[in-house]
N, C-alpha and C positions, 0 to 999 in steps of 0.2 A: 517667329521671325518672317516678314513679308519676303517671298520670293521674288515678287515681280510687281510693277507699278502698274501693269496694262493687264486689262481684262481680255482674258483669253476666251473669245466668243466661239462656241465649239457646237456641234450640232448634238454631239453625245458627250455625257459627262459620268463621272463616277463616283462610287461610295466604297466603304471599307467591310470589314470582314473577319470571318471566323476562319483563322489559317492554322488553328493549331495542330492538326494531326497531318497536313498535306506533305507528303513525300519530298516536294521540291524545296521546302523549306530548311532540310538539313544542311548542317554547317558543311561547308565545302563541296557542296552540291554543284557540278559543272553546268547542269542544265540552267538556261536560261530563265529567270522567274519571269511569269507574265500575268498581268491583272487585266481583266475586261471592265473598263468603267462604262455602265450601263445608265442610259436616260432616254426614255421615252421622249421624243419632238413633240409630241402632244401634250406633254405635262407642263402647265404653266408655271407651276411653283418651281419645279427642278430647272426650267428653263427662263428664270428670272435673272436678272443681271447679278444680283448678290449671290445667286445659286452657282450660277456659273462662275462667278470670281472665287468663290470659296471650292469649287470643284478643281479650278485651276491650282489653288494653294496643295490641294491634297495630291493631284497629278505631280507638282512639281517635288514634294516629298518624296513620292514614291519614285520618281526618277533619279533624284539624288541618291537613293539606296539602291541604284542598279537596277531597277525593276522595269520590265518591258511594259508598255502600255499599249492597250487596243481600247478603239472606241466603238460601243454599239447602240443600235439604237432598243434591242431587246435582249433579253437573257438567253435566248436561242440562237442568237448569231454568235456568241461566244463560241470559243472552242473548248471541247470537253475538258482540256487540263488546264484552262483558264482559272483563275479565281475571279468571282465576280462581284463588284461593288456596284450596288443597284441605288441610285439617288431618285427619290421619289417623293411627291409631295401628297397632300390629304385626298386628292381625288383620283389618284393613279388606281386604275383596277387591279394590275399587277401587285402594287403593295398592299392592297386591301386583301388579296389573296393570302400573301406571304403572312401578313399580321393574322389572318384568321386561322392558317394553318399551324402557326407557332403560338397560338391562343395568347397573344400580345395585344393589349389595348392602349393605345395612346389616348391622353385625355384629349377631349375637344376644347382646348383651352391655347389661346395664342400662344406660341414660340416653345410648344411641347414638341418633344424629339423622341425618336426610338431608333436605337442601334440593334437589329434583329437577325442573328444568325439563321441561316436555312439551306437546306438542300432542296433541288428540284430539277429532275430529270437528268442525274449526273453532274450538275453542277454545284459547286459551293458558293453559295451568296451570302453577302452581307448587306441588308436593306440598312441604307442611311435615309431615315423617313423624318420629315418634318411637317408639323401640322399646317405652317406658314412657312413664308420665306426667311425667317429668323430660325425658326425651330430646325429647318434643313441646313442653314449656314452653321449654325451650332454643331449639328452632328457630323457635318463634313471636316469642320475645323478641329473637333475632338479626334477624328481620324488622322487628320494630319499630323496633330501634335502626338499622337500615340506613334506614329511612324518615325517622327523627329527624335522622341524621347526614349524609345525603349520601354520595357516592362519591368515589373518588380519581381516577377516570381519565374522569370526565364521562358516563359511561354512567348509566341511570338507578339509583336506589337499590336497586330490587329487580331490576335486571338481573343475572342468572348467566349468565355464558358456558358453564359448565358445572357439573354437579352437586356439591354439597358432602355429603360424609358423613364424620362424625366421632363417634369413641367415645372414652370416658374412659381417661386413662391413670392416674389416682388414683382409687380408690373413695371416698376421703374427702377433701373439700377445703372447710376449715372456716375460720371467721372469729371471732375471740374479741373482744367488747367487755365491758369491765369498768366496773362502777359502782363506782367508789373516793372520790368526793367528793359531800358532800350540796349544796355550793355549786355545783360544776361540772356535775354528773351528773343532778340533778333534772329540769333543764329538758328535757333531751333524753328522759329516761325516760318522762316524762308526755305528751310532745308525740306524738299519734297521726299527725300529718300528716309528721313526722319518720320515725316507723318506716314508713309507707306507701312513702316515698321510698328510703329507705336499704334496706330489705328488698328492693324490686324492682331496686336496683342489684346487689344480691348474687346475685340469681336471674339476673339478666342476664348477669352475668359467671361464671354457671356455678359459683359456690360451691353446695355442697348440704348445709352443715350450718351453723347459726349458733349460738355459744356466749354466751349472756348471762350472765357471771359475776358472782356478787356476792361478797363478803368476802375479796377479795384485797389490801383496800387496806392491811394490815399484815402484816408476816411474823411479828411476835411480839406479844403483847397486852401491851406495855408503853408507857407513855406515850402513850396512846391519846387522841386529842382528838376526830376525826372519826369515830364508831362507826356511822353510817347503814348498815343492812343487813350489819353486822360479824358478827352471828349471826343468820342470815336470817330463820330461822323466826317469831320472834314479831312481826317487821314487816310480816308477811303474813297471819298469823291466829292465832286461840285454839285451842289444842288441847284437846279435850274431855279432862276428867280431870286437867289440870295449870293450876295458877295461876302460869303461865309469861307474862311481859308486859314490854313496854319502858314503864317508867313516864312517861317524857317524849313518850311518842308516843300521840296519841288516836287512839280507835278508828276514826273517819272516815277518817283518812289510812291507817290500816293497811288497812282494807277497799278503800280506792283504790288502794292499791299491788298488792293481789291481782287485783283487776280488770285493772288494767294488765298485769300479768304474764300473764293470761289472754289479754288481746288481743293482746299482743305474740307468744306462742307460736303463737296460732290464725293471725295473719297471716303468721308463718313458714310455717307448713304449707301455707297456703292457696296460697304460692308454690313450692311444691313442695320446700321445704329440711325438714332434721330440726331441731328446736329442741332445743337441748341448754341446761341450766341448770348453771352452775358454782356449787358449795358449797363454797368453799375452806377455810371456818374453822368448826370445831365448839366452841372453846372460848368460854366464857361470862362468864370473870372477867377484868376489865381491871386490871394490875397498875401501881402506880404512876403512875396516872391521874386525879388530882384533876380534870382540866378535861374530861373526856368529857362530849360534849353528849348520849348516849343510854347507858343501862346495862340490864342484863337482871336480871330479878327472877323468884324462884319456881324456881330450879334449884339442886339439891344433887348431890354426887357420887354419892347413891344414884338419883335419878331422871333423871339426866344421859343415859344410855344409852337407856332405855325412851322417855325424851321424843323424842330425835332421830328414833328408830325410828318412833314414831307419827306425828311431825310430817312425815317425809319421806314416808311412807305418804299420809298427808292430802293432801300438796301435790300428789302424782302422782294421786291419784285427784280431787281439784279440778281440776288443770289437765290433762285429758287429752291435749293437744296437745305436752306435754313427752315427748319422745323419747329422751332421755337425762340423765344427771346426770354431772356431773364432780367428783370428789371427791379431796380432797388428805388422806392419812393419815399423813404423817409429823408431826415435832414443830411445824412451823408452822401445823398445823390447830388448835393450842392442846390438844393431847391427847398425852401422852407416847408415844414411839415404843414398841412393844412391847406397846401396849394392845389385844391381839387380842380380846378378849372385847368390849370396846365397840365395836369396829368391826364383829365379828359381828352384835352387836346392830342397828346402824344398818343393816348391808346387809338386815336382816331386813326393813326398811321398803320396800325396792325388790323383794325377792322377794315380798312378801305383798300388793302393791298390785293384782294381778289383771290384770296386763298386761305385756307385753314391754317392758323399759326398758334401755336400755344403761346400763352402769356404766364411767365413763372414770376408770381410776386415775391420779393423778400419781405417777410412780414413785420419787421421791425416798426413799430409806430403805426402798423395797418390798422384801419378800422373798418366799420361797415360800410361807410361812405366809399371809400376808396375801392373796397371789394364790389360794392353795387356800379361802380362806375366803370370796373373791369369787365363785369358780368354782361354789362348793357353792350359790349362790343359782341356778343355771341360766339366770341372765340373762345376755345378751351383755356380754362384758369387753372393754374397749379400754385399751390402757395408752399413755400419750402423753408418752414421754422429749422432754427439751429437745435442740433442734437446735442445737450450738454454743453450749454453756451456755446464758447469759441474754443470748445476744447473736446475731449473724448473720455467719457465717463466709463463707468460698468454697461453691461449689455442691458439696461432697461431704460426707460424714461424716468427723469429723477421724480422722486414721490412727490416733492414740493419744491418752489424756488426759494431763493435765499431772500432774506429780509429786505435786503437792499434794492430787490426788485419788485417788492410789494408796492402797489400805487399807492402815494400819498398826496391826497388833494391840496395839502398846503405847500408841497414844493415848489418851489420858484424854479421856471425852466426858461430857456432862451426860445426865442421865435424859431430858430432853425430846428431845435429839437423838442418843439412845443410837446408833441403827443408821445415819442418814445421815452422822454424822462419824465413824462408827468402821467397823463390817465392810462396809458398805453405802456407803462413801464413792464408791465408782466409780460410783453410781447418780445422782449429783447433776447431771451437766451433760452426759449423752449418754444413749446406748440402753443402755449397761450390759451387762447378761446376758439381755436380752430376747429375742434373735433366734434362739433355738435352734429346730431345725427341727421338733421334737414341739411346740410351743406351740399352747396351747387358747385363745389370746388374740389380738387384732388389735394391732397397733401402728402409732400415728401420731406424727409428729415435730412437736413445737410449737416455732414460732418465737418467741422472746419479743423483746421490745422494747428490747434495751439499747444495741446499736450505734446504731442509728437510729430515733428515735422523733419526730421535728419534720419533717425535711426530707424532701422529694419522693424517691421511689425509683421508678425505672423502667428495668430493664434486660431487655428480651425475651431476648437470649441467656443470660445468667445465670439468668432465670426458667426458662427450658426446662431447662437443667440443673439448678436444683433440683428442679424437676417430676421429672426421671428419677431424682434422689437420693433421692425420696420412696417409691420402691418398692422400695429397698435391701433384699436378702434378705427379699423377699416383704413388705415393709410396706405398709401400707394407704393412706398419704395423709399429709396435713399439717394443722396448724392454725395459722393464721396470727393472731398478736395484732397487733390494730390498731395503727398509728403511735402514737396518743395514749392507750394502753391505761392508763399510768401517770400521766396528768395529773392533776395535784392530790392524788397519793396521800399518805396518812400525815398528814391534816391540812393540805396545802399549798394547798389550792385556793383560788382567786381567781376573783372574779366578773367576767364578761366574755368575751372572745373566747377561745375553747381553743385556737385556732391560734397565739395569742400576737403576732397582729399589731399593731405600733405604728401601721402605715400602714392606717387603717381603709377604704382602697379596695381593699385586698387581702383583707378579710374575707367569708368566704362564709356564707350563710345558715346552714348545717349544716356543722359540722367536717369529715364525711366527703367532702365536696364538693370539699375542696382536694386530696384524695388518689384522685379519680375514675380518673385514668389509672393509678396504682399498683394499683388494685384490678383494672382491665381486664387489665394486664399479668399479674399475678399468678392471676387468677382463670381466664382463657383459657387459659393455659399449663399451670395446674395440670391443668386439664381435658384439654388436648390439647398436649404439649409440643412439636408440629409444627404448629401451629396457624399459619394465614396469618396476617400481620401487619394485615390490613385492620381487624380490630376494634379496635386500640388507634390505628391511623393514622385511622381515622374521627374520633376524639377529637381529635386533633392539626388536623385540616381542621376541624372544627366548631366548637372553642374557640379557635383560634391563629390561624387563618385570617380574614382580613377578607373575607367572601364573603356575599352575599344569598342565604340558602338557600332556593331554590325548590322546588316539587312534585318529589318524587322525586329531588332533588339534580338538578335540571336546569341548563341552562348557566349559570344565575345563581350556583350554589353550586359550579361547578367550579373547582379550583385551576388557572385557565389562565396565569397568569403563571408562565413557566420558573423565574423568580428565587424566586416564592414556593414554589412545588413544592420548589426545591431547599433554601429555608430550612427548611421543615418537615422535610424528610428531615435536614439538618445539626442541627436541634433535637432529634430523636428521638434521634440518634446523642450530641449532647451530654449530654442526660441519662442515657442508658445509660453512657457512661464515667464520670460523675460518681458513678454509683450503684454503681461497683465499688470506690469508695475506702474507703468504711467496712467492708466485709466483709473486705476484704484486710488493713486495719490490725487487725481483730479477730483474724484467724487468725495473723498473723504477732507479734502484741505485745498480750499480754492480762495487764495489771496486776491485775485483778481478774476472776474469772467473775462476779461478782453484779453486776446491772445498778444496784442501788443504792449501790455503789460506783465504777463505771466507767461514764463516759458519755463515747465518743470523740468523739461528735458537739458536745459542749460541755464540751470536755476541761478538768479541773482539772491544772494541770501538776505534771509529777512530776520531781524534782531529778536533775540528772545525775550528783551526786556525795554529796549530803547525806541520808543514810539517817533522818535525824530528822524530815525534812520529806518526809516520804514520801506526804502527801496523805490520799487515803482508801484506798490501796492495801494493805490488810493482809493480804490472800493471795499477795502477791509475795514470793519468795524472799529470804531475809537474805543481804545487806545490800540494804534495800528502795530500791534506786536504778534509775532509768530501764534502764540496761543490763543489769541482771540479771532484767528482766521475762522471764517464759517466755511463749513463743508459746503458742495454743491449742492448735496441732498441734505439739508440741515433735517428733515424729517425722520431719516433713518440713521444719521451718523451725528456722533457727539462733537461738539466743538470742543478742543482740548482744554481750554479753561473751563467749560462747563463739567467735563467729564470729572476734571480734577476737585471741583468744588462739590459735585454730588459723591464723589468718592470719600472724601473727608465727612461729610454729612451723613454716609450711609444712606442714600436716597437715589441709587442709581435707577435709571429706567430701562427700557429694552433697545435702546439706540445702540448700534455697533461704536465701540470705543476706540479712540487713537491707539491703545495699547493692543487690541485686537489687530487693527489695521497694520501696526507695526509688526506684528507676529506675522500675519500674511506676507507682507514685504518681504521680511527675511527668508519665510517658507519658498518664495516665488524666486528670490534671488538666489539661495542655494541649490534650488532645483535646476536653475538654469546653466549652474555652472559645474553640473556633476558630468557634462559632455568633456571627453577627453582634451580637445583643443582648449576648451574654456578653463578645464579643471586645472590644468597646469599652471597657467596664469593666475589664477583664484588662490592658489597656493603660494604666491609670491615670488615669481620669476622675474619680477622687475619690469615687465611690459615692454621690453626691448624689441623682441620680436615674437610673432605669434609662434606657440608650440602647435603641433599638430598631430594627429593621430596616423601612424603608419598605414593604417587600413584605408584612410580616406586621402591621404596627400595634403598637400597645401596649395590648393588653387586660389588665384584672387576671390572667387566666389566664398569659397571657404573663410578665406581670412576677413573678408568683408563681413561675413554673418557672424564670426566669431567675435570681432572688434565690437560690433554693435550690442551683441548680448552682453560681453563683460561690461560694458558702459552703463547698459540698463541694470544691470546686477549691482553694480555699485551705486547707482542711484538709489534703488531699493534699499540697500543697506544703510546708505546715509539719509534717507527720510525715515526709517525706521528708528534708528538711534535718536534723530532729532525729535522724533515725535515723543519719545521717551523723555528726552530731555526737557522738553516743553510741560510736560505733565508734571515732572519733578520740580520744575522752576516754581509751576503754579502752586504746589504744594509748599514750597518755600515761602512764596509770597504771601500765603493765608495762615502760616503757622510760624515763619520766622525760624523755621528748624534748619540747623546748620547742615545736617546729615542729608535733608533732602536737596540742598542747595550743591552740597559737595557729589552726590549721586548725578545731579543734573550736569555738572560740569564733566564728570566722567564719560557720561553719554554723548555729550556735545563733543567731546575730543574723539570718542569713538567713530562718530558721524564725519569729523574733520578727516580722520585717518583713512576712512572708505573713501572719501572723495578724493584725497590726495593721491591714493592708490590707483584708482581708475583714471583720473585726470593727467598724472604723469605717463601711463601707458597711452592714453589718447594724445599725447603731444606728438607722437610720431606718425599717427592715424590721419588726424583732422589738422588742417589749417590753423593758423593763430586767431584768425578772425572768420567767423562764421556769420555771415549776415543774413537776417530776414528784416531789417529795419535799421533805422540811424540811433536809436535810443540805447543808452548802455546795456538795458536787458535784452535787447534785439540782436546783439552781436557780441563776438569775442570767442573765448574758449574755456572749457573747464578750468583750467590752470589759473586763470585771471580772477576767477571767483574766490580762490583760497585766501586772498586779503582779506575780505568783507568777514569771512568765518573766523579767521584768526583774531581779527580786531574785536568780533563780540566773545569769542572765548578768552581773550585777555582780559577785557573787562569784567567778566564774571568771574574770573580768577582773582581780580583785585577785589571784588565784592566779596568773594569767600575769605580771603585773607584778613579783611576788615571786620569780620564777625569774630567775637569771643567764642572760646569753646565753650558748648553748652550741652548739657544732656538732652538728648531727644525726649520728646514726649514719648510716652509708652505706646501710643497708638500710630506713630509715624512708621518705625520699622516695618511693622508687617503691611501697610500700605506701600512702602518703598519696595519690599519684597513681592508685591501684587504686580506693580508697575514693571519688575523687571524681569519677573519671572514668566512662564507659560500660562497662557490664559484660554482655557476652552470652554466654549459656549456648551451648556447642556442642550440635548436633544430632547425633545418632547413630543410624543405621538399624538397629532391631532388629525382630525378629520372634519372635511367640510366640503361641501358638494354645491359651488354657487350655481344660482338659478340659470337656466340658459338665457333668459331675458326678462326684463322686466316692464310693466305697462305704466307709463307716466300718469301721475296722479293717483296710483295706488300704492299702499306701503308695500314694503320689500322686507319679508322675513328671513332673517340671518340665524343660522343654529351652527353649533361647533361643539364638537365631541373632542374632549380633552382626556389623554391617558390618565392622569392624575386628577380625581373629581377634587381635591382639597386647593386647587387654584382658584384664582380670580381671573377674571378676562374682561378687556376693554375692546370696544369695536371704534375704529376710526375709519371715517368714511367721508368722501367729497366727490363732487360732480368733477369730471374729467376737464376741468378747466383750470388754468395757474392763476387766474383772477382771484380764485376762492382758496381759503384756508380749511384745513380738517375740522370736521365736527367729530367729537368723541363722547362715547356713552358707555356707561358700566353695564355689562350683560348681566341678565338674570340667570342664575342658577338653577337647572332642573335636572336633579341626580347629578350623572356625569356630563349633560348636556349644559350648553350655555345659549341663551336667546336673546337676541335682540330686534328691534324693528327699526328700518329707515322710513320715516314717516310719508304719508302720501303727499302732504305739501311740500316736502324736499323731492321726491321723485318727479315732481310736476315741473320738468325742466328740459330742454332738448339735449342734453349732455348725457353721455355714459355716466355710470358710477363705478368708483374704485374704493376698496376699502382692504383693510387688513387688521390683523388682533394683534394685541399685547397681554400676553398671559402672564401671571405672577403666581411661582410656585410656592408650594407651602413652606419651602425651604428659604424663601425670599428672592429667588432669581426671576428677573423679568426677561421674558424671551418674545420673539417676533415670529408670527407666522403669517404667510407661508414664508417669510425671511429671503434672504439671498441663496440658501442652499451652501452645500458643502465647496462647490466649485465656483460660488458667486454667480452664476448664470441663471438662477431661477426668477422669475419675475416678483417681486416682492410683495405683491397685493393682487387682489382678484379684480376682474373687469366683468360687469353686466352691461350689457347694451339693451336698447329698446327693443320691445317686440316689432317685428315687421309689420309693416301695415299690411 
């Protein structure tokens, strides 16, 4: 939490420390504790505005613990009894001496840092070192957080047993916050105290870019009701030479908006982050919108492009802290695709602003002409494709896209979406063809809030795997759209608590505080996927353990009770397991890639058999029933109906089946409810109030966490049972076997019971109408979803009653048993050493060693472009090895290569290598890139 909104410009500044064995830290010691904060006035990095701000945060943390502060220009000025925190940058000679003496090397890479305990001439020193301003800011804020939070093992909060050296794994680590609703978003937009707290949190968790996005409240300019900031420029200023304005907005409010934007951007930069402004809409005419609260006047087709150019230039000149702009150029921008001249004109506004400004292009419908026009500005260009469509899948890049996204030359499209629904349709929901080796643009992957936008997320193991995935083929990082990004979108905003709590004791002052733990896990692991767990475990100790936090995390704040310590560990694991449920569902079963159609977190039921009641799932293959839904990664995961058909025909391949997915979901759900607070409720205590561990107490933080764990666990059990029900229903469809239908109905009823249990519990936790949009699937409560589930079950029961009693075919009961039983995929020892690089137009030899030589093997390979499909070849057996060649004419391409193996054992089982691994965190294919020139 920020302690001050003011930059405390001091000549001296300080850093943190190894305090472990110092006598003055003993509990109840009457001697006044004193820390010397040391900053060399000649150190440019340590005296930068961002570093001074971070040092002020540390100072206030120390003072809040009753620590007396001295400011010194050198360590020798400090009193002998003081503990010295020495803040220094890369060119500091004393810092270099300490690093050398301590045998610590900090990488010469931007944003790298070191926290190095040392002693010198009787002084206990902690060097807080940054390779650059951001590195030093991170080091200082980490020390402030240690002071605020205490430590896990009982040693003082700033005590370091050894040096900590970290360097970033992803160059860009961004968070996007959206203004989408006047009623819901104006309060936080105009709250300067909110921004001080929120931006400090982002910097503390090592995000380095913040994207404040405007005008993403609507996809299309039809039936607009809430148009605040929808066409942003006239909501901020009047552009000389144009009479463009918002008639319903007075000039005073317009001017306040600009002043607030300048404040937000400046405070972002002060904390060492890049400020990015999202300008998602450039259309200005609302269609079929008689109830729009704001409109735009003064624009015509003739002055539209020049106005946007001049407005964008003025914006960048008026707000010099804006470091980049995010722009959507496809039809949802309100401008027809293929309008190259219009966008060239807009880009000129960036090119002519007089300074370096990054342009981040949203790539749906993006083609080479548009990219070339952007590159011609000579400004830095970033392209930000969606990661797993508008949802969140498992921690790897989908192996292939759905058939619905594969380009179809015969498909008729509108002029508005001519490219993104036609020749460039493969760009809609993934990295498309952006990852060519000779690219002149950066690529970051944007995580859209479709799968999970309300419930808490926090899985360190998955987060580390995501972090590694964001360097895929030289990618530059990720942008996380906040959980509540679309809250109140498309005119659905409601006054009150944005986190939608019915239980007022669970509400936080600011919405982001609910997700503090999620930000910690994401931010720290995006920065360093090998991060020590202490940064997020500090949060659990501080907010979930009932302890009196004393100075430096002294004896009073230690987690002394072994049961309490165990409970905290179990709670961390419980949330981690719960957090794996929705990404797994998204990967294996995606009735719609669009987040405004499919929301598995608050799922609108999809019929097992009635294609006329498809819900909102328009981009599901025909017939639009549950079992016909495509996985989001159809290359590695079975569609339910395809699996059932292959099961009947004894022709299964190596794809992951819905039965395996169901088993994983149940396992994650069970693991997440083993923690004492959740376990009591999962055993059926009715959900009237949260049970709690006597060792943890029952704080609002704990109850919020437990509530969301229970709901996610219930969703896991629901989808697991429904997946099995759908497989069994398909078996009935293909065989007319009554026992298959009866088993399907049993599983469907089990799914319904799981849903009813967690939905009843959630009644007292969340409001009856949780809104992220105006459509039925985008608002409501879990309880109101029961009616559609019951309707489908009743129709299925009627169908069963209408069947004559019949003897099952002998082959069906074993298949039903397999669907309902435990399925363990065999492990097979394989060995493959991918080449470091390949040379274009030269063949690539691929060798695989398999433990059991009586197997057969196939090689699947593809260029790393989603415009293409996989090639497959049978591998040649050479004793215990298998061999294949990717031919020279295929490698003559600007793209890296990706490939994996399917192995059929002598027992007839098909397996994938490398596969997802036991924890579903392995990249399930190999990548080889072109040889460096």
